[in-house]
C-alpha positions as a Markdown table, in Angstrom:
| # | Residue | x | y | z |
|---|---|---|---|---|
| 1 | Unk | 113.4 | 96.0 | 83.3 |
| 2 | Unk | 111.0 | 96.7 | 86.1 |
| 3 | Unk | 108.0 | 94.3 | 86.4 |
| 4 | Unk | 104.9 | 94.7 | 88.4 |
| 5 | Unk | 102.4 | 92.3 | 89.9 |
| 6 | Unk | 99.2 | 93.7 | 91.5 |
| 7 | Unk | 98.1 | 91.2 | 94.1 |
| 8 | Unk | 94.4 | 91.7 | 94.8 |
| 9 | Unk | 92.3 | 90.3 | 97.6 |
| 10 | Unk | 88.8 | 89.6 | 96.2 |
| 11 | Unk | 85.9 | 92.0 | 96.8 |
| 12 | Unk | 83.2 | 91.4 | 99.5 |
| 13 | Unk | 81.6 | 88.0 | 99.1 |
| 14 | Unk | 78.6 | 86.2 | 100.5 |
| 15 | Unk | 80.5 | 83.4 | 102.1 |
| 16 | Unk | 83.7 | 81.3 | 102.2 |
| 17 | Unk | 82.8 | 78.4 | 99.9 |
| 18 | Unk | 84.5 | 78.2 | 96.5 |
| 19 | Unk | 81.1 | 79.0 | 94.9 |
| 20 | Unk | 80.3 | 82.0 | 97.1 |
| 21 | Unk | 79.5 | 85.0 | 94.8 |
| 22 | Unk | 80.2 | 88.6 | 95.5 |
| 23 | Unk | 77.7 | 90.7 | 97.5 |
| 24 | Unk | 75.9 | 93.6 | 95.9 |
| 25 | Unk | 78.6 | 95.9 | 97.4 |
| 26 | Unk | 81.2 | 93.5 | 96.2 |
| 27 | Unk | 80.0 | 93.9 | 92.6 |
| 28 | Unk | 80.3 | 97.7 | 93.0 |
| 29 | Unk | 83.8 | 97.3 | 94.5 |
| 30 | Unk | 84.7 | 95.2 | 91.4 |
| 31 | Unk | 83.7 | 98.2 | 89.2 |
| 32 | Unk | 85.7 | 100.5 | 91.4 |
| 33 | Unk | 88.7 | 98.3 | 90.9 |
| 34 | Unk | 88.2 | 98.4 | 87.1 |
| 35 | Unk | 88.2 | 102.2 | 87.4 |
| 36 | Unk | 91.4 | 102.1 | 89.5 |
| 37 | Unk | 93.2 | 100.2 | 86.8 |
| 38 | Unk | 91.7 | 102.1 | 83.9 |
| 39 | Unk | 94.9 | 104.0 | 83.1 |
| 40 | Unk | 97.3 | 101.3 | 84.2 |
| 41 | Unk | 98.8 | 99.0 | 81.6 |
| 42 | Unk | 97.9 | 95.4 | 82.3 |
| 43 | Unk | 99.3 | 92.5 | 80.2 |
| 44 | Unk | 98.0 | 89.5 | 82.1 |
| 45 | Unk | 95.3 | 88.5 | 84.7 |
| 46 | Unk | 95.6 | 85.3 | 86.8 |
| 47 | Unk | 92.9 | 84.4 | 89.3 |
| 48 | Unk | 91.9 | 81.8 | 91.9 |
| 49 | Unk | 89.2 | 79.4 | 90.6 |
| 50 | Unk | 86.9 | 80.6 | 93.4 |
| 51 | Unk | 83.9 | 82.5 | 92.0 |
| 52 | Unk | 84.4 | 85.6 | 94.2 |
| 53 | Unk | 88.0 | 86.0 | 92.8 |
| 54 | Unk | 86.8 | 85.7 | 89.2 |
| 55 | Unk | 83.8 | 88.1 | 89.7 |
| 56 | Unk | 86.2 | 90.6 | 91.3 |
| 57 | Unk | 88.3 | 90.9 | 88.2 |
| 58 | Unk | 85.7 | 90.3 | 85.5 |
| 59 | Unk | 84.8 | 94.0 | 85.0 |
| 60 | Unk | 88.5 | 94.9 | 84.4 |
| 61 | Unk | 89.0 | 91.8 | 82.2 |
| 62 | Unk | 86.1 | 92.9 | 80.0 |
| 63 | Unk | 87.2 | 96.5 | 79.8 |
| 64 | Unk | 90.8 | 95.6 | 78.8 |
| 65 | Unk | 89.8 | 92.6 | 76.8 |
| 66 | Unk | 92.2 | 90.3 | 78.7 |
| 67 | Unk | 91.3 | 86.7 | 79.4 |
| 68 | Unk | 91.4 | 85.6 | 83.0 |
| 69 | Unk | 93.8 | 82.7 | 83.5 |
| 70 | Unk | 92.7 | 80.4 | 86.3 |
| 71 | Unk | 95.4 | 79.0 | 88.6 |
| 72 | Unk | 94.4 | 76.4 | 91.3 |
| 73 | Unk | 97.4 | 77.4 | 93.3 |
| 74 | Unk | 95.8 | 80.8 | 94.1 |
| 75 | Unk | 92.9 | 79.0 | 95.9 |
| 76 | Unk | 92.4 | 80.0 | 99.5 |
| 77 | Unk | 94.3 | 78.0 | 102.0 |
| 78 | Unk | 92.4 | 75.1 | 103.6 |
| 79 | Unk | 92.9 | 75.3 | 107.4 |
| 80 | Unk | 91.1 | 72.0 | 107.9 |
| 81 | Unk | 88.4 | 69.8 | 106.3 |
| 82 | Unk | 86.8 | 69.6 | 109.8 |
| 83 | Unk | 84.6 | 72.2 | 111.2 |
| 84 | Unk | 86.7 | 74.1 | 113.8 |
| 85 | Unk | 84.7 | 76.1 | 116.3 |
| 86 | Unk | 87.9 | 77.7 | 117.4 |
| 87 | Unk | 89.2 | 78.3 | 113.9 |
| 88 | Unk | 90.3 | 81.9 | 114.6 |
| 89 | Unk | 92.7 | 80.8 | 117.4 |
| 90 | Unk | 93.9 | 77.9 | 115.3 |
| 91 | Unk | 94.6 | 80.2 | 112.3 |
| 92 | Unk | 96.5 | 82.6 | 114.5 |
| 93 | Unk | 98.6 | 79.7 | 115.8 |
| 94 | Unk | 99.6 | 78.8 | 112.2 |
| 95 | Unk | 101.3 | 82.2 | 111.8 |
| 96 | Unk | 103.6 | 81.4 | 114.7 |
| 97 | Unk | 104.2 | 77.7 | 113.8 |
| 98 | Unk | 104.5 | 77.7 | 110.0 |
| 99 | Unk | 104.4 | 73.9 | 109.9 |
| 100 | Unk | 101.3 | 73.5 | 112.1 |
| 101 | Unk | 98.7 | 71.5 | 110.3 |
| 102 | Unk | 95.1 | 70.5 | 111.1 |
| 103 | Unk | 93.1 | 67.5 | 109.7 |
| 104 | Unk | 92.8 | 67.7 | 105.9 |
| 105 | Unk | 94.4 | 71.2 | 105.9 |
| 106 | Unk | 97.7 | 72.6 | 104.8 |
| 107 | Unk | 100.4 | 74.3 | 106.8 |
| 108 | Unk | 101.2 | 78.0 | 106.3 |
| 109 | Unk | 104.5 | 76.9 | 104.8 |
| 110 | Unk | 102.7 | 74.7 | 102.2 |
| 111 | Unk | 100.2 | 77.4 | 101.2 |
| 112 | Unk | 103.0 | 80.0 | 101.1 |
| 113 | Unk | 105.0 | 77.8 | 98.6 |
| 114 | Unk | 101.9 | 77.7 | 96.3 |
| 115 | Unk | 101.5 | 81.4 | 95.9 |
| 116 | Unk | 105.2 | 82.1 | 95.8 |
| 117 | Unk | 105.6 | 79.7 | 92.8 |
| 118 | Unk | 102.8 | 81.7 | 91.0 |
| 119 | Unk | 104.5 | 85.0 | 91.7 |
| 120 | Unk | 107.9 | 83.8 | 90.7 |
| 121 | Unk | 106.6 | 82.3 | 87.4 |
| 122 | Unk | 104.7 | 85.5 | 86.7 |
| 123 | Unk | 107.9 | 87.6 | 87.2 |
| 124 | Unk | 109.7 | 85.2 | 84.9 |
| 125 | Unk | 107.1 | 85.5 | 82.2 |
| 126 | Unk | 107.1 | 88.1 | 79.4 |
| 127 | Unk | 104.4 | 90.1 | 81.1 |
| 128 | Unk | 105.5 | 93.4 | 82.5 |
| 129 | Unk | 102.3 | 94.3 | 84.3 |
| 130 | Unk | 100.2 | 91.4 | 85.8 |
| 131 | Unk | 97.3 | 91.0 | 88.2 |
| 132 | Unk | 96.9 | 88.1 | 90.6 |
| 133 | Unk | 93.5 | 87.8 | 92.3 |
| 134 | Unk | 93.4 | 85.6 | 95.4 |
| 135 | Unk | 92.4 | 85.4 | 99.1 |
| 136 | Unk | 93.3 | 87.0 | 102.4 |
| 137 | Unk | 95.1 | 84.2 | 104.2 |
| 138 | Unk | 97.3 | 83.1 | 101.3 |
| 139 | Unk | 98.0 | 86.7 | 100.3 |
| 140 | Unk | 99.1 | 87.4 | 103.9 |
| 141 | Unk | 101.5 | 84.4 | 103.6 |
| 142 | Unk | 102.9 | 85.9 | 100.4 |
| 143 | Unk | 103.6 | 89.1 | 102.2 |
| 144 | Unk | 105.2 | 87.2 | 105.1 |
| 145 | Unk | 107.5 | 85.5 | 102.7 |
| 146 | Unk | 109.0 | 88.8 | 101.7 |
| 147 | Unk | 108.7 | 90.4 | 105.1 |
| 148 | Unk | 108.9 | 88.0 | 108.1 |
| 149 | Unk | 107.4 | 90.7 | 110.4 |
| 150 | Unk | 104.0 | 90.2 | 108.7 |
| 151 | Unk | 101.8 | 88.4 | 111.1 |
| 152 | Unk | 98.3 | 87.4 | 112.0 |
| 153 | Unk | 97.4 | 91.0 | 112.7 |
| 154 | Unk | 98.2 | 92.0 | 109.1 |
| 155 | Unk | 95.7 | 89.3 | 107.9 |
| 156 | Unk | 93.1 | 90.8 | 110.3 |
| 157 | Unk | 93.7 | 94.3 | 108.9 |
| 158 | Unk | 93.2 | 93.4 | 105.2 |
| 159 | Unk | 90.2 | 94.9 | 103.5 |
| 160 | Unk | 87.9 | 93.5 | 100.7 |
| 161 | Unk | 89.2 | 94.4 | 98.2 |
| 162 | Unk | 92.9 | 95.1 | 98.9 |
| 163 | Unk | 95.8 | 95.6 | 96.5 |
| 164 | Unk | 99.5 | 95.2 | 96.9 |
| 165 | Unk | 101.9 | 96.1 | 94.2 |
| 166 | Unk | 104.9 | 93.8 | 94.0 |
| 167 | Unk | 107.7 | 95.1 | 91.8 |
| 168 | Unk | 111.0 | 93.6 | 90.8 |
| 169 | Unk | 114.1 | 95.3 | 89.5 |
| 170 | Unk | 117.5 | 93.7 | 89.4 |
| 171 | Unk | 116.1 | 90.6 | 91.2 |
| 172 | Unk | 115.0 | 92.8 | 94.2 |
| 173 | Unk | 111.3 | 92.7 | 95.1 |
| 174 | Unk | 109.5 | 95.6 | 96.8 |
| 175 | Unk | 105.9 | 95.5 | 98.0 |
| 176 | Unk | 103.6 | 98.5 | 98.5 |
| 177 | Unk | 100.0 | 98.6 | 99.5 |
| 178 | Unk | 98.2 | 100.7 | 96.9 |
| 179 | Unk | 94.6 | 100.2 | 98.0 |
| 180 | Unk | 92.9 | 99.9 | 101.3 |
């Protein structure tokens, strides 16, 4: 049996905090996503607890009458609990050194393990067509897990929203970008 997981990066948001809502454009993008999935069978929706992730998938959840399951492991990666003026360079370094960690943060390796566990559990569930809604950094780490050539530049080229279709057949996983 072929199983599919659509991994969605949230729509445009007003900020980076967990409570940051979507922008006006972001709400329109969420409706466009719901239109995109209108004729696609969906059995399950799992989202980060961050408001922007939930608001991204609410229109589709409402249209298909599917509850949104919240999974803390889909939260965006914490680079550091300190303000890092050079955060961009520090984030880039974590794609080279997967164990590099800053004060109060998690390494790329640790964050990768979180989202991989969610994906593996979802593939092992009864659902044939699932959606996972999360964030750019951790989604890029998911992509890197399956393709080591994925790097910091891939993160920089993600859009809001973005969708990757992960499929498994005979324990082989393929990933395809289906929205940009």
